[in-house]
N, C-alpha and C positions, 0 to 999 in steps of 0.2 A: 504494500500500500504506500503510495507516494506521500512525501511530507507536504503539509499545507503551508504554502508560502505567500499566497495572495490574500491580503487582508480584505480588499474591496470585493472579492468574490464570495466572502462569507455571508451567510444569512443571519438574521437576528437570533434564531434559536441556536445556531452553531456558535455564535459569539458568546451567548449565555452559557452554553455548555463548556466552552473553554475557560470562562471565568470560574465555573464550578470546579473544574479540574485543577485550577491553579491555586485555589485557596485551601485553607486547612479543612480537615474533615469536620471539625467542630462547627465551623461557620457554614459548611455545606448542610449539616444537620439542621441548623437553625433556619436556613433558607428553605429547605425542603418542608419544614414544619408549617411554613406559611403558604405553600402551594397546594393546589388541589391535585387529585390523583391523575387527571389527564395531563397536567403540566409536568408532573414528576415523570410520568411515562414517556412524554415527548422528549424531555431532557435526557433521561436515562438511555433511550433508544439512540439518540445522537451521540452521547458520550461513549456508548459501547462500540460504535463503528467509526469514530472520529479519526483514529489513527494518530500519527505523529504530527505535531504542530511546530512550525519553526519558532525559535525563541524570540525572534524579533516581532513576529505576529502577536505572540502572547504579551510581550512587553507593551506593544502599541495599544492593545485592547485595555490592559490594566491601567496604563498611563492616562489614556483618554478618560477612562472612568474616574480615576483619581482627580484629574484636573477639573472635571465637571463638578465633583463633590466639593472641591476646595475653592472654586472660583468665587463663590458668594461670601466666603468667610464664615459660613454656617449652613444650616440645613433648614429649608422651608418646605413644609409638607402641604401640598395642595393638589387639586385635580391636574393642573397644568404641569407641575414639576413631576408628578407621578407618571403622567402620560409621556413626557419627554424622556424620562429615565427608561420606561418600558420600551420605547421606540429604539433605544440603543441596542437592545438585546433580543427583541421579539419582532416578528413581521407585523405589518400594519393591520392585517385582518385579526390577528390574535390580540393586538393592543386594543383595537376597537371593541372587541367582544368583552375584554376585561373592564374597560372603562365604562361601557354601557351597563355592565352589571353593577359597578360601583355607583354610578350616577342614578341608576334606576329610572330609565326613561318612561314616558307615558305608556301605559298598557303592558309594562314588563316589570319583573322583579318584585316591587312592592305589592302590586296587585296579585301576582301569582302567589306570593307568600300569604297574603290575606285570605286567599282562597283555601288555604290549608289550616286557617285558624278556626278553632271551635266557635260556632255561632253564638253561644252564650257569652264567651269571653269577649268576642268582638262587639257584641251588643252592649255589654257592660261598659266598654270604653266609649262607644259611639253615643250612648245616651247622654253624655256630658258635653257633646259637641253641638254646634249650631245645626239645625235641620238641613240647611243648604249644604253644609259640609258632608253630612251623612248621605244626602241625596247623591252628591258627586261620588262618594265612595261606593255606594250600592250600585251605581250605574256602571262601575268599572269592573265589578266582580261577576262571577257566574250567576245567572238568574236563580238557579236552585239554591245556591248559598245565600243570595240576597233575600230570598223568601224566608229562609230559616232565621236569618238575622232579624228581619222585620217582626216575626212572631215572638221574638225575645225582647223587643222594645216595648215600653209602655204604650197602650193603645192610642192615646191622644198624640203622643210624640210620633209614633209610627205613621199615623194618618197624615200628620203635617209633612213628614218626609215623603210620603207617597204623592202629596199634592205638589211639593217642590219638584219631584221627579217628572211629574206630568207637565209642568210648566218649563222644564229645563230646556235650554237651547244648547248650542255647541259650547262646551267649556273652553274658555280661553287657556292657552298654554301656560301663561304665568300663574293663573289660579290653580291649575292642575299641578304645576311644579311646587307651589306652596303647600298644597295638600299632601303631596308625596313627601316633601321635606319634613312636615310635621309628623306624619305617620311613621317615617323612618326614625326620627329623632326621639319621639315621645312614646310610641306604642311598640314598634317592632323591636327596638333595643331593649325595652323592659321585658317584652315577651321572651326574647332570647335568653335573658337572665333567669326568668322565673318559670319558664315552661319547658325546661329541658327534660326529655324523656328518660325514663329509667333504662339503664343499659340492658337489664334483663328482658325488658319488653322488646327492645330492638332485636336482641338475639333470638327471642321466641318467634318473632315474625320471620327471621331468616331461617330458623329451623323448620318452620312450617312449609318451606319450599324444598326441603330435602326429600328424597325418596325414603322409604322406610328403612332400608339397609343403612344408608348414610346417616339418617337421623339416629338410629340405634347405636351406630358406631361412635358418633360424636358424643352422644349422651353418656354412653358407657365410659369413654375416656374422660369426659368431664366429671363424671361421678367419682372416679378414682382420684382425680386431682382436687375437686371441690364439690362435695356432695350437696352442700346447701345451694350453690349456684345451679346445679343440675336440677334439683327439685323445684326451684323457683321458675326456671325456664319451662319445665314440664307443666307446671301449674298454669303458666301464662299462654302456652300454646293452644291454638284453636284448631281442632281436627275435624275430619268429616263426621266422626261419631258424635261430636258435640252438636251437630245439627239436630240430633235427637232431642235437644232441649228447646227447640222452636215450638211455638204454639201452632194450632191448626192453620190460622191465617198466614203465619210465617211460612209454613211448609207449602201451602198452595201458591203463595206469591213467588217463592223460590222456584217451584216447578214450572210456573208460567214464564220464568226468566231464563231457563236453561234449555238447550236443544234436547229433544227427546232421546237421541242416540247417546248423548252424554249422561243423561239420567239413567238410562238402561244399563250402561256399562258400570257406572258408579254403584248402583244398587246391587249389581251382580256380585260385588265383593264386600257388601255391607253386612253388618251384624243383623241378626233376626229382629232385634228391637227397632233398629233404624228402618229396616225394610217394612216392618209392620206399621210404623208411624206414617211412612209415605203412602202405603197402600190404603191406610185408613182415611186418608184425605183425598182419595180419588173416587170417582164414580165407579160403580161396580163394573161397568163396561170398560172404562179406561184401565182399571186395575187388571182385568182379565187379559186385555191386549198386551199390557206391559209384561205380565207374567209369562205370556206365550213368547214374546220377543226374547226375554231373558232365557227361556228354556231352549229355544231354537238356535240361539247364537253359539251354543256350545262353550267349550273352555275359552277363557279370556286371559291374556297375559297380565300378570300382576302390574307391570309397568303401565299398561293401558288403563287398568282400574284406578291406579294411583293418580294418573293424569286427569282422568274424568272426575275423581273425587276432589282433587285440588282445584279444578276449574269450578266446581260447585261451591267450594268453600270461598273462593275469591269472589264469586258472584254474590254469595251471601254477605260478605263483608261490604261490597259495594252497595247492596240494598240497605244494609244497616247504616252506612254513612249517609244515605239519602233519606233515612227515616222511614223506609218502607217496611222493614222488619226489625226485630229486636233480638240481639244475640246475648246469651247469658254465659257467665263463666262458671267455674266450679262452685262458687259461693252464691250462685243464682243472682248475681248483680248484673246490670246491663253493662255491656262493653261499649266503649266509644271508639270508633275507628275513624 
């Protein structure tokens, strides 16, 4: 592999990779901790195939970086200085994506994050704002989420918000920018500090996507290392068998929301109790047809059964998030997804 000698031919990511290779491992670790996984992968891939770099090229990159840092006699943190610095090491498309994420332009970032905030939490914050501000916020998020937020607001206030939304014209960019700035500074920052999910909940969701063999293997290994953690994860996991805790309306809603072939394969490998619950919520004719389909399909691969059951569990979670059904955990409390 030839030695890199042409500074001007280097791309932004290549320059960034050279800087990472030139500094100490301690500093590399600190920098990596500030990057997202895609950025780390990109830099790592380039570093692994970079090959030899001429000493003069390395010196020029580091010297220019050092001169820029020292030219002002200090450090000024701003959107502009950050963007200029990123431009020295990353390509323009990558810089634009990062800066858009930081600035949170209209219709992106802040609004996406609000769409994942529990409606009761969001309503609790918005009820202290001006109705016009709330109208702007609800006009920018998903209609189904906006509907749930409205139902959690006081009736008189919610009606006033609805009236403002009906009279709303195109929102000026400066007004929208002010609303975004306020949400980011006052609400999203507080939410980030107070609404951090429990690590065991996160791992339980990950484990839900394992096949049975992988799930059992990881739980067994974790049980040997940390039994308490393994037990907490098992208690938080929602499985196909937990669908047996749905009420009749929930079962019927779920069946209407999944393809018939998925239901057939999923029930083929279900316990008798879960099968009986689903059949009990069908008409006699529908139940007879389903039983015949299960009988005539013959043996089914375990992997196909697990995929069908996982699909139904994911559909159930989506329906629960929309308020269509209610899922219960082992303590018979409602789960919020």
